[in-house]
Backbone as ProteinMPNN parsed JSONL, in Angstrom:
{"seq_chain_A": "AYREFLSFSSLINAYSLIETIVLFPSSINDRITLLNMLDSYNVIEENSDEHASNDSEVIIYQQQNKNRMIEGVSEAISLTNMVLIVFASVSFLISISLTAFMISNNVLERKKEIGLLRSIGVSKFSVSSIFVLESLLIGFFSGIVGSIATFAFSFPLNDLINKTYTSYKVGNIANFTFSHSLIIVAIAVAVSFIASFIPAILASKQDPIKSLRSE", "coords_chain_A": {"N_chain_A": [[7.264, 36.233, -56.47], [8.779, 37.675, -54.649], [9.715, 35.689, -52.937], [11.321, 34.289, -54.684], [13.188, 36.078, -55.403], [14.391, 36.398, -52.895], [15.601, 33.598, -52.679], [17.287, 33.783, -54.796], [19.054, 35.709, -53.939], [19.97, 34.393, -51.741], [21.522, 32.291, -52.855], [23.376, 33.704, -54.232], [24.983, 34.786, -52.129], [25.724, 32.572, -50.769], [27.917, 31.72, -52.217], [29.547, 33.68, -51.831], [32.528, 35.415, -50.468], [33.182, 35.169, -47.153], [33.822, 37.659, -44.819], [33.519, 38.872, -42.457], [32.273, 38.028, -39.363], [29.801, 38.197, -36.954], [29.484, 37.818, -33.659], [27.252, 37.013, -31.031], [27.305, 36.736, -27.766], [25.23, 34.719, -25.191], [25.036, 35.594, -22.751], [26.531, 37.707, -20.208], [28.577, 36.593, -18.879], [29.216, 34.398, -20.736], [30.198, 36.002, -22.742], [32.861, 36.727, -21.693], [33.883, 34.08, -21.707], [33.891, 33.57, -24.326], [35.635, 35.448, -25.401], [37.946, 34.61, -24.194], [38.223, 32.152, -25.408], [38.794, 32.869, -28.089], [41.165, 34.23, -27.727], [42.677, 31.96, -26.836], [42.711, 30.383, -29.101], [44.214, 31.952, -30.888], [46.918, 31.487, -30.217], [49.608, 30.632, -31.703], [50.189, 27.402, -32.975], [51.684, 24.814, -34.483], [50.245, 22.221, -36.629], [47.762, 21.731, -35.11], [44.52, 21.543, -34.198], [43.152, 23.019, -32.363], [44.352, 25.478, -32.355], [45.594, 28.275, -33.931], [47.549, 27.77, -36.891], [49.274, 29.501, -38.235], [50.141, 32.862, -39.028], [48.306, 33.645, -40.745], [45.987, 32.338, -39.997], [45.086, 33.525, -37.768], [42.7, 34.898, -35.901], [41.23, 37.91, -36.224], [39.709, 40.153, -34.095], [37.229, 42.38, -32.895], [36.1, 44.289, -30.166], [33.045, 45.773, -29.254], [32.211, 49.09, -28.34], [30.404, 49.089, -26.325], [30.997, 47.125, -24.421], [32.326, 48.108, -22.013], [30.158, 49.295, -20.978], [28.489, 47.363, -20.637], [29.755, 45.735, -18.669], [29.7, 47.595, -16.584], [26.91, 47.542, -16.065], [26.76, 44.87, -15.363], [28.114, 44.838, -13.009], [26.505, 46.556, -11.491], [24.182, 45.061, -11.193], [25.165, 42.939, -9.748], [25.833, 44.194, -7.575], [23.442, 45.232, -6.661], [22.033, 42.683, -6.2], [23.585, 41.695, -4.051], [22.753, 43.692, -1.964], [20.159, 43.132, -2.022], [20.143, 40.507, -0.963], [21.153, 41.206, 1.585], [18.839, 42.467, 2.657], [16.878, 40.619, 2.468], [17.954, 38.723, 4.401], [17.849, 40.352, 6.834], [15.129, 40.725, 6.964], [14.258, 38.061, 7.121], [15.215, 37.445, 9.692], [13.768, 39.259, 11.137], [11.098, 38.477, 10.724], [11.079, 35.878, 11.821], [11.342, 36.67, 14.389], [9.226, 38.448, 15.096], [7.083, 36.56, 14.577], [7.514, 34.604, 16.466], [7.22, 36.343, 18.818], [4.508, 36.809, 18.636], [3.401, 34.325, 18.738], [4.192, 33.529, 21.313], [2.836, 35.682, 22.857], [0.294, 34.743, 22.288], [0.095, 32.314, 23.655], [0.407, 33.272, 26.284], [-2.031, 34.537, 26.485], [-3.918, 32.61, 26.341], [-3.659, 30.929, 28.635], [-5.527, 29.799, 30.466], [-7.1, 28.243, 28.726], [-5.126, 26.471, 28.004], [-4.625, 25.106, 30.352], [-7.085, 24.046, 31.054], [-7.282, 22.114, 28.968], [-5.06, 20.557, 29.469], [-5.924, 19.429, 32.018], [-8.029, 17.828, 31.366], [-6.727, 15.703, 30.254], [-5.329, 16.005, 28.0], [-2.368, 15.567, 25.973], [1.053, 16.721, 26.342], [2.34, 17.062, 23.965], [0.167, 17.25, 22.105], [-0.913, 19.718, 23.013], [1.132, 21.442, 22.22], [1.257, 21.029, 19.509], [-1.067, 22.356, 18.697], [-0.393, 25.233, 18.849], [1.745, 25.147, 17.011], [0.541, 24.383, 14.634], [-1.26, 26.468, 14.373], [0.756, 28.615, 13.758], [1.927, 27.606, 11.431], [-0.159, 27.742, 9.636], [-0.475, 30.546, 9.598], [2.015, 31.302, 8.377], [1.58, 29.786, 5.942], [-0.509, 31.318, 4.651], [0.414, 33.833, 4.604], [2.681, 33.465, 2.954], [1.178, 32.973, 0.659], [-0.168, 35.405, 0.294], [2.269, 36.907, -0.07], [3.388, 35.858, -2.358], [1.252, 36.561, -4.319], [1.447, 39.371, -4.051], [4.065, 39.939, -4.983], [3.888, 38.935, -7.702], [2.021, 40.671, -8.64], [3.244, 43.235, -8.407], [5.464, 42.761, -10.251], [4.729, 43.376, -12.79], [4.379, 46.302, -13.06], [7.012, 46.894, -12.206], [8.6, 45.833, -14.433], [7.654, 47.331, -16.573], [8.396, 49.824, -15.65], [11.266, 49.796, -15.564], [11.843, 49.104, -18.451], [10.752, 51.311, -19.607], [12.513, 53.322, -18.565], [15.089, 52.543, -19.198], [15.385, 52.368, -22.202], [17.017, 51.749, -24.348], [18.292, 49.449, -23.61], [16.744, 47.199, -23.855], [15.662, 45.368, -21.852], [13.491, 43.59, -21.082], [11.518, 41.258, -19.447], [12.646, 41.489, -16.623], [11.806, 40.995, -13.924], [10.685, 38.156, -13.393], [8.252, 36.426, -12.478], [7.444, 33.148, -11.528], [5.291, 30.232, -11.231], [6.713, 28.191, -9.739], [8.42, 29.815, -8.297], [6.575, 30.902, -6.455], [5.87, 28.699, -4.983], [8.345, 28.199, -3.684], [8.293, 30.636, -2.12], [6.193, 30.138, -0.417], [6.991, 27.78, 0.758], [9.252, 28.591, 2.31], [8.006, 30.752, 3.982], [6.395, 29.068, 5.447], [8.468, 27.364, 6.663], [9.912, 29.322, 8.226], [7.768, 30.119, 9.998], [7.449, 27.645, 11.214], [9.824, 27.514, 12.728], [9.838, 29.672, 14.22], [7.715, 29.165, 15.975], [8.593, 27.063, 17.424], [9.809, 27.21, 20.119], [7.913, 28.824, 21.616], [5.896, 26.958, 21.523], [6.804, 24.75, 22.872], [7.034, 25.815, 25.5], [4.307, 26.306, 26.023], [3.454, 23.641, 26.134], [4.493, 22.889, 28.679], [3.381, 24.223, 30.721], [1.839, 24.551, 33.797], [-0.961, 22.671, 34.765], [-2.82, 23.553, 37.003], [-1.93, 26.08, 37.827], [-2.26, 27.265, 35.36], [-5.043, 27.318, 35.006], [-5.73, 28.971, 37.058], [-5.013, 31.457, 36.329], [-5.687, 34.786, 34.984]], "CA_chain_A": [[8.363, 37.124, -56.967], [9.649, 37.993, -53.6], [10.36, 34.416, -52.506], [12.329, 34.047, -55.882], [14.417, 37.096, -55.123], [15.171, 35.806, -51.626], [16.134, 32.482, -53.118], [18.41, 34.138, -55.739], [20.053, 36.479, -53.05], [20.699, 33.282, -51.053], [22.3, 31.461, -53.741], [24.623, 34.467, -54.521], [25.529, 35.049, -51.045], [26.221, 31.274, -50.452], [29.175, 31.584, -53.107], [30.424, 34.873, -51.756], [33.535, 35.448, -49.54], [32.88, 35.689, -45.899], [35.0, 38.385, -44.454], [33.238, 39.175, -41.204], [31.27, 37.225, -38.646], [29.286, 39.033, -35.815], [29.112, 36.842, -32.547], [26.434, 37.544, -29.947], [26.967, 35.791, -26.651], [23.919, 34.834, -24.755], [25.106, 36.367, -21.379], [27.896, 38.507, -19.875], [29.622, 35.505, -18.465], [29.542, 33.815, -21.862], [31.089, 36.869, -23.472], [34.218, 36.665, -21.424], [34.371, 32.948, -22.034], [34.043, 33.615, -25.67], [36.991, 36.259, -25.681], [39.095, 33.63, -23.773], [38.452, 30.978, -26.436], [39.28, 33.487, -29.169], [42.72, 34.498, -27.334], [43.369, 30.831, -26.849], [42.935, 29.97, -30.466], [45.268, 32.798, -31.585], [48.104, 31.084, -29.917], [50.043, 29.852, -32.993], [50.899, 25.983, -32.771], [51.618, 23.996, -35.777], [49.568, 20.905, -36.468], [47.027, 21.701, -33.952], [43.173, 21.953, -34.565], [42.507, 24.03, -31.368], [45.128, 26.681, -32.257], [46.147, 28.903, -35.361], [49.025, 27.234, -37.396], [50.291, 30.592, -38.816], [49.644, 34.283, -38.793], [46.967, 34.013, -41.619], [44.894, 31.861, -39.551], [44.783, 34.247, -36.562], [41.447, 35.627, -35.929], [41.387, 39.446, -35.76], [38.387, 40.586, -33.777], [37.257, 43.916, -32.368], [35.021, 44.323, -29.438], [32.175, 46.938, -29.414], [32.363, 49.97, -27.282], [29.324, 48.912, -25.359], [31.419, 46.179, -23.453], [32.46, 48.609, -20.759], [28.825, 49.683, -20.442], [27.723, 45.934, -20.263], [30.358, 45.413, -17.494], [29.024, 48.296, -15.633], [25.684, 47.08, -15.721], [26.872, 43.643, -14.638], [28.605, 45.072, -11.464], [25.479, 47.114, -10.78], [23.346, 44.09, -10.881], [25.906, 42.207, -8.757], [25.778, 44.935, -6.154], [21.954, 45.053, -6.331], [21.859, 41.281, -5.671], [24.194, 41.742, -2.61], [21.946, 44.627, -1.237], [18.804, 42.327, -1.856], [20.365, 39.473, 0.01], [21.176, 41.596, 2.966], [17.674, 42.97, 3.14], [16.172, 39.371, 2.788], [18.529, 38.256, 5.574], [17.337, 41.097, 7.86], [13.632, 40.523, 7.021], [14.124, 36.601, 7.699], [15.261, 37.637, 11.178], [12.482, 40.051, 11.81], [9.975, 37.5, 10.542], [11.273, 34.829, 12.961], [11.285, 37.287, 15.857], [7.738, 38.895, 15.178], [6.139, 35.389, 14.63], [7.723, 34.084, 17.836], [6.65, 36.981, 19.753], [3.044, 36.798, 18.392], [2.85, 33.074, 19.401], [4.336, 33.686, 22.71], [1.626, 36.393, 23.436], [-1.077, 33.995, 22.162], [0.252, 31.449, 24.665], [0.1, 33.989, 27.516], [-3.456, 35.052, 26.646], [-4.648, 31.341, 26.496], [-3.237, 30.058, 29.49], [-6.634, 29.126, 31.005], [-7.391, 27.222, 27.896], [-4.127, 25.449, 28.02], [-4.884, 24.43, 31.722], [-8.362, 23.178, 30.757], [-6.918, 20.958, 28.141], [-4.05, 19.539, 30.306], [-6.648, 19.128, 33.105], [-8.867, 16.826, 30.881], [-6.01, 14.638, 29.863], [-4.578, 16.177, 26.492], [-0.912, 15.506, 26.066], [1.89, 17.963, 26.074], [2.464, 17.105, 22.409], [-1.039, 17.824, 21.422], [-0.898, 21.262, 23.259], [2.26, 22.133, 21.503], [0.971, 21.039, 18.222], [-2.12, 23.466, 18.418], [0.29, 26.45, 18.404], [2.65, 25.01, 15.769], [-0.31, 24.245, 13.404], [-1.673, 27.801, 14.027], [1.72, 29.184, 13.226], [2.005, 27.066, 10.072], [-1.31, 28.287, 8.805], [-0.116, 31.88, 9.476], [3.101, 31.166, 7.453], [0.95, 29.351, 4.561], [-1.388, 32.246, 4.127], [1.475, 34.87, 4.462], [3.303, 33.12, 1.812], [0.348, 33.14, -0.602], [-0.187, 36.834, 0.065], [3.418, 37.575, -0.538], [3.427, 35.535, -3.84], [0.388, 37.474, -5.034], [1.935, 40.809, -4.071], [5.085, 39.864, -5.938], [3.455, 38.875, -9.048], [1.404, 41.938, -8.971], [4.374, 44.329, -8.577], [6.384, 42.395, -11.112], [4.356, 44.031, -13.961], [4.794, 47.771, -13.114], [8.395, 47.077, -12.187], [9.128, 45.576, -15.663], [7.297, 48.434, -17.286], [9.189, 51.087, -15.352], [12.59, 49.671, -16.118], [11.839, 49.229, -19.779], [10.693, 52.717, -20.097], [13.611, 54.202, -18.171], [16.326, 52.08, -20.016], [14.664, 51.742, -23.518], [18.043, 51.222, -25.257], [18.892, 48.215, -23.124], [15.887, 46.198, -24.115], [15.79, 44.529, -20.734], [12.433, 42.644, -21.231], [10.919, 40.924, -18.127], [13.638, 41.312, -15.586], [11.245, 40.419, -12.847], [10.003, 37.025, -13.896], [7.855, 35.538, -11.386], [6.704, 31.993, -11.972], [4.676, 29.266, -10.087], [7.777, 27.579, -9.061], [8.753, 30.895, -7.251], [5.587, 31.081, -5.352], [6.012, 27.477, -4.276], [9.429, 28.479, -2.935], [8.026, 31.561, -1.052], [5.18, 29.6, 0.454], [7.745, 26.758, 1.684], [10.158, 29.442, 3.216], [7.271, 31.075, 4.97], [6.012, 27.864, 6.388], [9.545, 27.062, 7.356], [9.935, 30.471, 9.189], [6.657, 30.006, 11.038], [7.768, 26.623, 12.186], [11.057, 27.701, 13.522], [9.245, 30.757, 15.238], [6.598, 28.562, 16.909], [9.072, 25.945, 18.13], [10.078, 27.523, 21.388], [6.685, 29.065, 22.446], [4.852, 25.726, 21.633], [7.412, 23.934, 24.0], [6.63, 26.541, 26.69], [2.843, 26.092, 26.254], [3.188, 22.28, 26.729], [5.066, 22.743, 29.912], [2.568, 24.947, 31.516], [1.222, 23.729, 35.036], [-2.395, 22.969, 34.618], [-3.327, 24.287, 38.055], [-1.533, 27.473, 37.626], [-2.89, 27.969, 34.366], [-6.574, 27.518, 35.456], [-5.897, 30.065, 38.148], [-4.591, 32.573, 35.691], [-6.896, 35.605, 34.597]], "C_chain_A": [[9.348, 37.412, -55.799], [10.447, 36.873, -53.12], [11.522, 34.092, -53.658], [13.501, 34.818, -55.687], [15.175, 36.629, -53.915], [15.967, 34.581, -52.046], [17.376, 32.88, -53.871], [19.509, 34.982, -54.99], [20.681, 35.563, -52.172], [21.713, 32.66, -51.62], [23.596, 32.269, -53.995], [25.442, 34.517, -53.314], [26.255, 33.637, -50.472], [27.613, 31.001, -51.144], [30.08, 32.844, -52.689], [31.61, 34.562, -50.549], [33.125, 35.908, -48.183], [33.982, 36.403, -45.31], [34.785, 38.622, -42.959], [32.207, 38.404, -40.51], [30.96, 38.099, -37.271], [28.815, 37.823, -34.755], [28.392, 37.644, -31.459], [26.432, 36.527, -28.802], [25.735, 35.963, -25.944], [23.87, 35.495, -23.37], [26.379, 37.001, -21.307], [28.94, 37.592, -19.582], [30.079, 34.698, -19.816], [30.425, 34.693, -22.912], [32.478, 36.912, -23.072], [34.708, 35.24, -21.67], [34.735, 32.814, -23.601], [35.401, 34.354, -26.203], [38.18, 35.373, -25.284], [39.346, 32.627, -24.801], [39.132, 31.729, -27.7], [40.944, 33.615, -29.075], [43.251, 33.183, -27.282], [43.783, 30.155, -28.144], [44.032, 30.638, -31.173], [46.708, 32.469, -31.205], [48.589, 30.222, -31.032], [50.703, 28.51, -32.452], [50.701, 25.255, -34.103], [51.047, 22.634, -35.58], [48.552, 20.667, -35.247], [45.493, 22.207, -34.46], [42.666, 23.014, -33.722], [43.34, 25.393, -31.449], [45.365, 27.186, -33.716], [47.51, 28.234, -35.712], [49.822, 28.205, -37.814], [49.348, 31.81, -38.598], [48.335, 34.405, -39.595], [45.673, 33.315, -41.042], [44.377, 32.56, -38.111], [43.537, 34.983, -36.701], [41.506, 37.017, -35.282], [39.859, 39.88, -35.319], [38.407, 41.92, -32.983], [35.889, 43.756, -31.527], [34.259, 45.587, -29.543], [32.453, 47.68, -28.152], [31.493, 49.819, -26.086], [29.867, 47.633, -24.18], [31.628, 46.707, -22.0], [31.194, 48.837, -20.123], [28.283, 48.341, -19.943], [28.503, 45.634, -18.908], [29.946, 46.232, -16.26], [27.623, 47.971, -15.096], [25.726, 45.728, -14.924], [27.375, 43.909, -13.259], [27.257, 45.754, -10.75], [24.333, 46.079, -10.473], [23.934, 43.202, -9.887], [25.66, 42.92, -7.38], [24.294, 45.121, -5.777], [21.458, 43.711, -5.643], [22.32, 41.283, -4.239], [23.08, 42.501, -1.55], [20.633, 43.698, -0.983], [18.936, 41.22, -0.918], [20.402, 39.993, 1.53], [19.726, 41.899, 3.558], [16.887, 41.681, 3.465], [16.68, 38.787, 4.133], [17.748, 38.931, 6.855], [15.768, 40.75, 8.025], [13.521, 39.065, 7.328], [14.239, 36.882, 9.216], [14.148, 38.311, 11.823], [11.341, 39.254, 11.792], [9.925, 36.504, 11.688], [10.824, 35.573, 14.434], [9.726, 37.73, 16.062], [6.822, 37.736, 15.224], [6.361, 34.731, 16.07], [7.018, 35.001, 18.952], [5.04, 36.974, 19.798], [2.494, 35.416, 18.985], [3.037, 33.041, 20.789], [3.107, 34.456, 23.526], [0.373, 35.624, 23.292], [-0.933, 32.862, 23.154], [-0.114, 31.991, 26.073], [-1.447, 34.087, 27.658], [-4.44, 33.748, 26.725], [-4.052, 30.347, 27.459], [-4.389, 29.241, 30.118], [-6.993, 27.992, 30.115], [-6.603, 25.923, 27.874], [-4.294, 24.529, 29.247], [-6.044, 23.528, 31.621], [-7.987, 21.906, 29.932], [-6.031, 19.925, 28.663], [-4.964, 18.946, 31.396], [-7.594, 17.81, 32.643], [-8.1, 15.748, 30.182], [-5.327, 14.851, 28.488], [-3.121, 16.178, 26.896], [-0.184, 16.637, 25.866], [2.167, 18.116, 24.648], [1.344, 17.598, 21.662], [-1.185, 19.31, 21.759], [-0.075, 22.069, 22.388], [1.944, 22.147, 20.048], [-0.206, 22.011, 17.821], [-1.475, 24.727, 18.02], [1.253, 26.342, 17.148], [1.73, 24.981, 14.582], [-0.824, 25.611, 13.167], [-0.534, 28.624, 13.375], [1.943, 28.811, 11.811], [0.967, 27.493, 9.165], [-1.044, 29.757, 8.61], [0.958, 31.858, 8.236], [2.582, 30.82, 5.974], [0.333, 30.606, 3.881], [-0.516, 33.578, 3.857], [2.249, 34.558, 3.171], [2.424, 33.208, 0.463], [0.079, 34.522, -0.726], [1.015, 37.44, -0.448], [3.595, 37.007, -1.914], [2.623, 36.375, -4.704], [0.742, 38.974, -5.06], [3.096, 40.831, -5.12], [4.87, 39.879, -7.302], [2.665, 40.151, -9.464], [2.306, 43.09, -9.249], [5.281, 43.803, -9.711], [6.034, 43.161, -12.508], [4.798, 45.541, -13.982], [6.433, 47.929, -13.002], [8.963, 46.785, -13.627], [8.941, 46.75, -16.743], [8.085, 49.793, -17.002], [10.58, 50.829, -15.771], [12.86, 49.705, -17.549], [11.547, 50.641, -20.29], [11.834, 53.59, -19.717], [14.843, 53.901, -19.041], [15.733, 51.381, -21.352], [15.793, 51.202, -24.438], [18.549, 49.79, -24.851], [18.065, 46.951, -23.682], [15.776, 45.162, -23.153], [14.813, 43.403, -20.805], [11.913, 42.526, -19.703], [12.151, 40.623, -17.143], [13.163, 40.664, -14.319], [10.277, 39.394, -13.402], [9.541, 36.167, -12.895], [6.876, 34.441, -11.915], [5.941, 31.175, -10.888], [5.595, 28.606, -9.176], [8.235, 28.515, -7.804], [7.876, 31.167, -6.06], [5.724, 29.889, -4.44], [7.18, 27.62, -3.06], [9.084, 29.479, -1.85], [7.068, 30.925, 0.101], [6.036, 28.656, 1.488], [8.651, 27.525, 2.58], [9.243, 30.116, 4.35], [6.727, 30.282, 5.899], [7.221, 27.538, 7.336], [9.955, 28.059, 8.551], [9.047, 30.457, 10.257], [6.895, 28.868, 11.819], [8.756, 26.955, 13.098], [10.651, 28.788, 14.712], [8.497, 30.134, 16.262], [7.369, 27.451, 17.884], [9.096, 26.099, 19.553], [8.725, 27.858, 22.255], [5.693, 27.793, 22.496], [5.382, 24.817, 22.731], [6.948, 24.497, 25.379], [5.211, 26.456, 26.954], [2.701, 24.663, 26.779], [3.619, 22.096, 28.04], [4.315, 23.582, 31.002], [1.861, 24.112, 32.561], [-0.243, 23.818, 34.874], [-3.111, 23.733, 35.828], [-3.244, 25.666, 37.954], [-2.168, 28.175, 36.482], [-4.386, 28.318, 34.414], [-6.789, 28.754, 36.247], [-5.661, 31.403, 37.368], [-5.789, 33.427, 35.135], [-6.425, 36.217, 33.311]], "O_chain_A": [[10.567, 37.39, -55.968], [11.654, 36.98, -52.901], [12.603, 33.626, -53.296], [14.641, 34.361, -55.772], [16.398, 36.487, -53.911], [17.144, 34.605, -51.686], [18.447, 32.34, -53.594], [20.686, 34.967, -55.351], [21.83, 35.792, -51.794], [22.759, 32.455, -51.004], [24.704, 31.733, -53.993], [26.642, 34.284, -53.455], [27.275, 33.7, -49.785], [28.372, 30.148, -50.685], [31.207, 32.994, -53.161], [31.541, 33.566, -49.828], [32.715, 37.064, -48.083], [35.078, 35.844, -45.264], [35.765, 38.585, -42.214], [31.203, 38.131, -41.168], [31.878, 38.61, -36.629], [27.912, 37.03, -35.023], [28.807, 38.723, -31.036], [25.665, 35.565, -28.834], [25.139, 37.04, -25.952], [22.809, 35.896, -22.891], [27.228, 36.886, -22.19], [30.09, 37.77, -19.982], [31.264, 34.383, -19.935], [31.189, 34.198, -23.741], [33.328, 37.112, -23.94], [35.919, 35.11, -21.847], [35.65, 32.118, -24.041], [36.08, 33.978, -27.158], [39.236, 35.374, -25.917], [40.487, 32.256, -25.078], [40.027, 31.125, -28.292], [41.77, 33.278, -29.923], [44.407, 33.117, -27.7], [44.833, 29.538, -28.326], [44.733, 30.02, -31.974], [47.638, 33.056, -31.758], [48.018, 29.161, -31.282], [51.612, 28.523, -31.621], [49.613, 25.169, -34.671], [51.279, 21.962, -34.574], [48.527, 19.649, -34.556], [45.398, 23.256, -35.096], [41.871, 23.847, -34.159], [43.053, 26.327, -30.7], [45.296, 26.366, -34.631], [48.44, 28.176, -34.908], [51.034, 27.993, -37.84], [48.199, 31.815, -38.156], [47.41, 35.126, -39.222], [44.54, 33.58, -41.442], [43.402, 32.146, -37.484], [43.392, 35.699, -37.692], [41.765, 37.239, -34.099], [38.946, 39.927, -36.143], [39.425, 42.433, -32.519], [34.851, 43.266, -31.97], [34.904, 46.548, -29.961], [32.834, 47.145, -27.111], [31.772, 50.325, -24.999], [29.164, 47.306, -23.224], [31.282, 46.088, -20.994], [31.043, 48.643, -18.916], [27.668, 48.28, -18.879], [27.783, 45.255, -17.984], [29.849, 45.744, -15.135], [27.27, 48.11, -13.925], [24.934, 45.467, -14.018], [27.015, 43.146, -12.363], [26.993, 45.504, -9.574], [23.591, 46.294, -9.515], [23.134, 42.666, -9.12], [25.361, 42.357, -6.326], [23.985, 45.155, -4.586], [20.647, 43.672, -4.719], [21.574, 40.929, -3.326], [22.654, 41.964, -0.528], [20.15, 43.569, 0.143], [18.024, 40.946, -0.138], [19.862, 39.421, 2.477], [19.442, 41.64, 4.727], [16.295, 41.579, 4.539], [15.845, 38.384, 4.944], [17.159, 38.271, 7.711], [15.271, 40.53, 9.129], [12.467, 38.814, 7.912], [13.312, 36.521, 9.941], [13.67, 37.964, 12.903], [10.579, 39.278, 12.758], [8.928, 36.322, 12.386], [10.13, 35.085, 15.326], [9.091, 37.397, 17.063], [5.788, 37.859, 15.881], [5.392, 34.372, 16.738], [6.347, 34.502, 19.855], [4.406, 37.114, 20.844], [1.419, 35.323, 19.578], [2.152, 32.57, 21.504], [2.546, 34.02, 24.531], [-0.554, 35.806, 24.082], [-2.018, 32.412, 23.524], [-0.783, 31.353, 26.887], [-2.05, 33.797, 28.691], [-5.599, 33.856, 27.126], [-3.94, 29.15, 27.195], [-4.211, 28.035, 30.286], [-7.186, 26.875, 30.596], [-7.022, 24.77, 27.779], [-4.117, 23.314, 29.151], [-6.001, 22.376, 32.05], [-8.388, 20.788, 30.257], [-6.131, 18.72, 28.429], [-4.668, 17.786, 31.683], [-7.855, 16.905, 33.436], [-8.728, 14.904, 29.542], [-4.803, 13.897, 27.913], [-2.706, 16.68, 27.941], [-0.694, 17.567, 25.241], [2.227, 19.24, 24.151], [1.509, 18.305, 20.668], [-1.546, 20.096, 20.883], [-0.422, 23.14, 21.89], [2.279, 23.109, 19.357], [-0.27, 22.42, 16.662], [-1.859, 25.317, 17.01], [1.491, 27.293, 16.405], [2.107, 25.531, 13.547], [-0.894, 26.035, 12.013], [-0.863, 29.338, 12.428], [2.148, 29.717, 11.004], [1.212, 27.601, 7.964], [-1.353, 30.252, 7.526], [0.661, 32.414, 7.179], [3.014, 31.398, 4.977], [0.611, 30.906, 2.72], [-0.805, 34.307, 2.908], [2.413, 35.469, 2.36], [2.921, 33.476, -0.631], [0.071, 34.952, -1.88], [0.925, 38.407, -1.205], [4.017, 37.833, -2.724], [3.112, 36.889, -5.71], [0.373, 39.711, -5.975], [3.086, 41.659, -6.031], [5.473, 40.634, -8.064], [2.734, 40.574, -10.618], [2.135, 43.825, -10.222], [5.982, 44.715, -10.148], [6.941, 43.521, -13.259], [5.533, 45.948, -14.883], [7.058, 48.838, -13.548], [9.844, 47.557, -14.006], [9.789, 47.076, -17.573], [8.357, 50.645, -17.848], [11.108, 51.75, -16.395], [13.898, 50.216, -17.969], [12.077, 51.064, -21.317], [12.14, 54.533, -20.447], [15.528, 54.794, -19.54], [15.629, 50.168, -21.534], [15.546, 50.29, -25.227], [19.138, 49.064, -25.652], [18.605, 45.872, -23.922], [15.79, 44.008, -23.582], [15.243, 42.268, -20.6], [11.89, 43.466, -18.909], [12.526, 39.462, -16.978], [13.892, 39.908, -13.677], [9.175, 39.736, -13.831], [10.244, 35.264, -12.44], [5.833, 34.648, -12.536], [6.022, 31.514, -9.708], [5.33, 28.458, -7.983], [8.383, 28.128, -6.645], [8.263, 31.55, -4.956], [5.696, 30.051, -3.22], [7.04, 27.289, -1.883], [9.508, 29.264, -0.715], [7.185, 31.178, 1.3], [5.888, 28.688, 2.71], [8.81, 27.039, 3.7], [9.62, 30.075, 5.521], [6.556, 30.659, 7.058], [7.079, 27.445, 8.556], [10.277, 27.643, 9.664], [9.438, 30.747, 11.388], [6.631, 28.917, 13.02], [8.565, 26.688, 14.285], [11.068, 28.742, 15.87], [8.617, 30.541, 17.418], [6.857, 27.033, 18.923], [8.507, 25.28, 20.258], [8.47, 27.319, 23.331], [4.843, 27.651, 23.375], [4.608, 24.183, 23.447], [6.537, 23.754, 26.271], [4.86, 26.533, 28.131], [1.954, 24.429, 27.729], [3.148, 21.126, 28.636], [4.735, 23.548, 32.159], [1.328, 23.052, 32.234], [-0.781, 24.925, 34.842], [-3.995, 24.538, 35.536], [-4.227, 26.407, 37.977], [-2.548, 29.346, 36.508], [-4.876, 29.357, 33.971], [-7.792, 29.462, 36.16], [-6.156, 32.427, 37.839], [-6.829, 32.84, 34.838], [-7.164, 36.973, 32.68]]}, "name": "protein", "num_of_chains": 1, "seq": "AYREFLSFSSLINAYSLIETIVLFPSSINDRITLLNMLDSYNVIEENSDEHASNDSEVIIYQQQNKNRMIEGVSEAISLTNMVLIVFASVSFLISISLTAFMISNNVLERKKEIGLLRSIGVSKFSVSSIFVLESLLIGFFSGIVGSIATFAFSFPLNDLINKTYTSYKVGNIANFTFSHSLIIVAIAVAVSFIASFIPAILASKQDPIKSLRSE"}
């Protein structure tokens, strides 16, 4: 009986006069595009399918009062993205500096080992490759740890935002996927490689005799 009632209601509504249409854009940018399209259509031009032919075809629309609020949220998100980009850039430079310092300190502590390797005929490239490989392994495991930490923190972050702004129905604003983890690991490995490049070259240029005499 319920299905029959729905079918009957649908039949009646199908022949009723449509007076109002509610449009929901999928994003904030699409909302602006939609408004521009409506304004463009309302420019009266005769014999044109893309514009209204007369005043009766002009679309009268009304924006909800939440548009200003949405614009405010959009500006806040843009500002937050800029702040995060600045923090990410600073973190990137700090990561390179600390990794380079750690590899340089490792080179100084292993001078005797470098001298021993060079004295038995190990090439400069092989010596530098040792420190590059160690740095790449550090970057790889740090990327994995960072991915796991980001994935773990995404759940309480989403829960906190949804509880704080219940009316917005934000959902999963922090959506961490497997592809994101691959990007994080790749960036960590790249940072480690850049940071180890100069210390590895310095290690390969160590004099074997002076390195064996070092304490």
